[in-house]
C-alpha positions in Angstrom: 0.0 0.0 0.0 1.3 3.5 -0.9 3.1 5.2 2.1 2.3 2.3 4.4 5.1 -0.2 4.8 5.2 -3.6 6.5 6.7 -1.9 9.7 3.7 0.3 9.9 1.2 -2.6 9.5 3.1 -4.5 12.2 3.0 -1.5 14.5 -0.8 -1.0 14.1 -1.4 -4.7 14.7 0.8 -4.7 17.8 -1.0 -1.6 19.2 -4.4 -3.2 18.7 -3.3 -6.5 20.4 -1.8 -4.6 23.3 -4.4 -1.8 23.8 -7.6 -3.2 22.3 -9.7 -2.3 19.3 -9.7 1.3 18.0 -12.9 3.0 19.2 -12.5 6.2 17.0 -10.1 8.0 14.7 -8.6 9.9 17.6 -8.4 6.7 19.7 -6.4 5.2 16.8 -4.0 8.1 16.8 -3.7 7.8 20.6 -2.9 4.1 20.7 -0.5 3.7 17.8 3.2 4.6 18.1 4.7 7.7 16.6 6.0 6.0 13.5 2.3 5.3 12.5 1.1 8.8 13.5 2.5 10.3 10.3 0.5 12.6 8.1 1.2 10.9 4.8 0.6 7.4 6.4 -2.6 8.4 8.0 -3.9 10.2 4.9 -3.2 7.1 2.8 -5.0 4.9 5.3 -8.0 7.2 5.2 -8.1 7.3 1.4 -7.8 3.5 1.2 -10.9 3.1 3.5 -9.1 1.8 6.6 -11.3 3.9 9.0 -14.6 3.3 7.3 -15.9 1.2 10.2 -15.5 4.0 12.7 -18.4 6.0 11.4 -16.9 9.0 9.6 -16.6 9.7 5.9 -13.2 9.6 4.3 -13.6 13.2 3.1 -14.1 14.4 6.7 -11.1 12.6 8.0 -8.9 13.9 5.3 -10.0 17.4 6.2 -8.9 17.1 9.9 -6.1 14.5 9.8 -3.2 16.9 9.7 -4.3 18.8 12.9 -5.3 15.5 14.6 -1.9 13.9 13.8 0.0 17.0 15.0 -1.9 17.0 18.3 -1.4 13.3 18.8 2.4 13.4 18.1 2.8 16.4 20.4 1.1 14.5 23.2 3.2 11.3 22.6 6.5 13.2 22.6 5.5 15.0 25.8 4.8 11.6 27.5 8.0 10.1 26.2 10.1 13.0 27.5 8.2 13.5 30.7 7.6 17.1 29.9 5.1 18.8 32.2 6.1 22.4 31.6 6.4 25.2 34.1 3.4 27.3 33.4 0.6 25.6 35.4 -2.1 27.7 33.7 -1.0 26.7 30.2 -0.5 23.1 31.4 -4.1 22.7 32.5 -5.3 24.5 29.4 -3.3 22.2 27.1 -4.5 19.1 29.1 -8.1 20.2 28.7 -7.7 20.6 25.0 -6.0 17.2 24.7 -8.7 15.5 26.7 -11.3 16.7 24.3 -9.9 16.5 20.7 -11.6 18.4 18.0 -14.6 16.4 16.7 -14.6 15.0 13.2 -16.9 17.2 11.1 -20.1 15.9 9.5 -19.2 15.9 5.8 -20.8 14.0 2.9 -18.6 11.4 1.3 -16.6 12.1 -1.9 -18.4 11.3 -5.2 -18.0 7.6 -6.1 -15.6 8.4 -8.9 -13.2 10.3 -6.6 -13.5 7.8 -3.8 -12.6 4.9 -6.0 -9.8 6.9 -7.7 -8.2 7.3 -4.3 -8.6 3.6 -3.6 -6.8 2.7 -6.8 -4.1 5.3 -6.1 -3.4 3.9 -2.6 -4.0 0.2 -3.2 -3.6 -0.4 -6.9 -7.1 -1.8 -7.1 -10.7 -1.0 -6.2 -12.1 -2.4 -2.9 -15.4 -0.8 -2.0 -16.9 -0.8 -5.5 -15.9 -0.6 -9.1 -16.4 2.4 -11.4 -18.1 0.2 -14.0 -20.5 -1.5 -11.5 -24.0 -1.7 -13.0 -22.7 -1.2 -16.6 -21.8 -4.8 -17.3 -24.6 -5.4 -19.9 -24.3 -1.9 -21.4 -20.5 -2.4 -22.1 -20.9 -6.0 -23.2 -23.4 -4.7 -25.8 -20.6 -2.7 -27.5 -17.6 -5.0 -26.9 -16.7 -8.0 -29.1 -14.6 -9.5 -26.3 -13.5 -9.0 -22.7 -9.9 -7.8 -22.2 -8.9 -11.0 -20.5 -10.4 -13.2 -23.2 -8.6 -11.1 -25.8 -5.2 -11.4 -24.1 -5.4 -15.0 -22.9 -7.0 -16.7 -25.9 -4.7 -18.9 -28.0 -6.9 -17.9 -30.9 -5.9 -14.3 -30.8 -3.6 -13.5 -33.6 -1.4 -10.5 -34.5 -3.5 -8.2 -36.7 -6.9 -9.4 -35.4 -9.5 -6.6 -35.1 -11.3 -6.4 -31.7 -13.6 -4.0 -29.8 -13.2 -3.5 -26.1 -15.1 -1.4 -23.6 -14.0 -0.1 -20.3 -12.5 2.6 -18.1 -9.5 4.8 -19.1 -7.2 4.5 -16.1 -4.2 6.5 -17.5 -3.4 8.7 -20.5 0.0 9.6 -21.9 0.7 12.0 -24.8 4.2 11.5 -26.3 6.4 12.4 -29.2 8.4 9.8 -31.1 12.1 10.4 -30.9 13.0 9.5 -34.4 10.1 10.9 -36.4 8.9 13.6 -34.0 5.3 12.5 -34.5 2.9 12.7 -31.6 1.1 9.6 -30.4 -1.0 8.6 -27.4 -1.0 5.7 -25.1 -3.9 4.8 -22.7 -4.7 2.0 -20.3 -8.2 0.6 -20.6 -9.7 -1.6 -17.8 -12.8 -3.7 -17.8 -14.1 -6.1 -15.2 -11.6 -8.7 -16.2 -8.3 -7.0 -16.9 -6.3 -4.1 -18.4 -4.7 -3.5 -21.8 -2.5 -0.7 -23.4 -4.1 1.0 -26.4 -1.9 3.0 -28.8 -3.2 6.0 -30.8 -0.9 6.7 -33.7 -0.9 8.7 -36.9 -4.4 9.7 -38.1 -6.0 7.9 -35.2 -4.2 10.2 -32.7 -4.8 13.3 -34.7 -8.5 12.6 -34.8 -9.1 11.2 -31.3 -6.4 12.9 -29.1 -9.0 15.3 -27.5 -11.2 12.3 -26.5 -8.4 10.6 -24.5 -9.4 11.6 -21.0 -8.6 9.8 -17.8 -11.6 8.1 -15.9 -13.8 8.2 -19.0 -15.7 5.2 -20.2 -14.9 4.3 -23.7 -15.4 1.8 -26.5 -12.2 1.2 -28.5 -11.9 -0.7 -31.8 -8.4 -1.5 -32.9 -5.9 -4.0 -34.3 -4.1 -6.5 -32.1 -0.4 -6.1 -31.9 1.6 -9.1 -30.6 5.2 -8.5 -29.6 7.8 -10.2 -27.4 7.0 -7.9 -24.5 3.2 -8.6 -24.7 0.0 -7.5 -26.4 -1.5 -4.1 -27.1 -4.2 -2.6 -29.3 -3.6 -0.1 -32.0 -6.7 2.0 -32.1 -8.8 2.7 -35.2 -11.5 4.6 -33.3 -12.9 5.4 -29.8 -16.1 6.8 -28.5 -17.9 7.3 -25.2 -21.1 5.2 -25.1 -24.4 6.4 -23.6 -24.3 4.6 -20.2 -27.0 6.5 -18.3 -27.5 4.7 -15.0 -26.6 1.4 -16.4 -30.2 0.4 -16.8 -31.2 -1.5 -20.0 -34.7 -0.3 -20.9 -36.7 -1.1 -24.0 -36.6 -4.2 -26.1 -33.4 -5.9 -27.2 -33.1 -5.5 -31.0 -31.2 -8.3 -32.8 -30.2 -7.7 -36.4 -29.5 -10.5 -38.8 -29.1 -10.7 -42.6 -32.1 -12.5 -44.1 -29.8 -15.1 -45.7 -28.5 -16.2 -42.4 -31.9 -16.8 -40.8 -31.7 -20.6 -41.3 -33.8 -23.0 -39.3 -30.7 -24.1 -37.4 -29.7 -20.5 -36.5 -33.2 -19.5 -35.4 -33.5 -22.6 -33.2 -30.1 -21.9 -31.7 -31.2 -18.3 -31.1 -34.3 -19.6 -29.3 -32.2 -21.7 -27.1 -30.1 -18.7 -26.0 -33.3 -16.7 -25.3 -34.8 -19.5 -23.2 -31.5 -19.9 -21.2 -31.8 -16.2 -20.3 -35.5 -15.8 -19.6 -36.5 -12.5 -18.0 -38.7 -9.5 -18.5 -37.2 -7.6 -21.4 -38.8 -8.0 -24.9 -36.7 -9.2 -27.8 -37.2 -8.3 -31.4 -35.5 -9.7 -34.5 -34.7 -7.5 -37.5 -34.1 -9.4 -40.7 -32.3 -7.3 -43.3 -32.2 -7.7 -47.0 -30.6 -4.9 -49.0 -32.2 -1.7 -47.9 -35.3 -3.4 -46.5 -35.9 -4.9 -43.1 -38.6 -6.9 -41.4 -39.0 -6.9 -37.6 -40.5 -9.7 -35.6 -41.3 -9.8 -31.9 -39.9 -13.0 -30.4 -41.9 -15.0 -27.8 -39.1 -15.3 -25.2 -38.4 -12.2 -23.1 -34.9 -12.2 -21.5 -32.9 -11.0 -18.6 -30.3 -8.7 -20.1 -26.7 -9.4 -18.9 -23.2 -9.5 -20.2 -23.4 -13.3 -20.5 -26.5 -13.0 -22.6 -24.9 -10.5 -25.0 -21.8 -12.7 -25.1 -23.8 -15.7 -26.2 -25.6 -13.7 -28.9 -22.4 -12.4 -30.3 -20.8 -15.9 -30.3 -23.8 -17.2 -32.2 -24.6 -14.3 -34.6 -21.5 -12.2 -34.8 -20.2 -9.1 -33.0 -22.5 -6.7 -34.9 -25.8 -8.5 -34.2 -27.1 -6.0 -31.7 -28.9 -3.1 -33.5 
């Protein structure tokens, strides 16, 4: 964990075993040794959610942690040195202040996006939630594969075209040393993994303004396999309409008329039956510029697995 080493963890554990559970944020600062009562360490613990069970928001604790740590350290050093001072009036005044530490203010929590960004910064992963939670089906509708499936599949070949959907966790704009051309490099994370996406040449010129950290994107690109791993060379990127993650309205499946064989329609029916739910499904059969739409008799529960099965059966562009 950032700014929290093994020695700090051991010291916190030893303090709890010797002095009992931490009843409050100020009680924590009182019981732990000076090496733990460090502003950077305490701030990192707050942002990672270490004090969530004590009843205060992370935002409130970050606001007051500096003053609280200073007061706690001052008291610890005075106890260690046996300092009682010579001004009895100020002694009693200081003691009175120490006995009643400033209360933690009542503050609303950070927005989910900021809270999770701090978790990732401190821990390298999300703990309390995920920025994409609730968007599984929405993103699966756009993606042709998950990142882990793309990167781990033996069938993935250099030059394959794939579409992924996820969260941009980092953005870098660079200049090539030899050519002097600008290019971009982003990290995209979905529920399964993370991949580097390169924006070069015309793709960078067109989409550079759209490369923003913490944005949710759909990226279509070409797989590049090298000795040091796999990345994606982007053809395009856009931000999908995610709303609140709710899938409303019927699912529209598009299929060329010539592919609507008895075998395919039966297989489609099996998929719909396996995912029974309350959302209507319609099938659009296309022939040239004309189309016919049929309402299918099997409503479904929309999910990432459902979209995945549809795409495996009918192709990545089957969702209208």
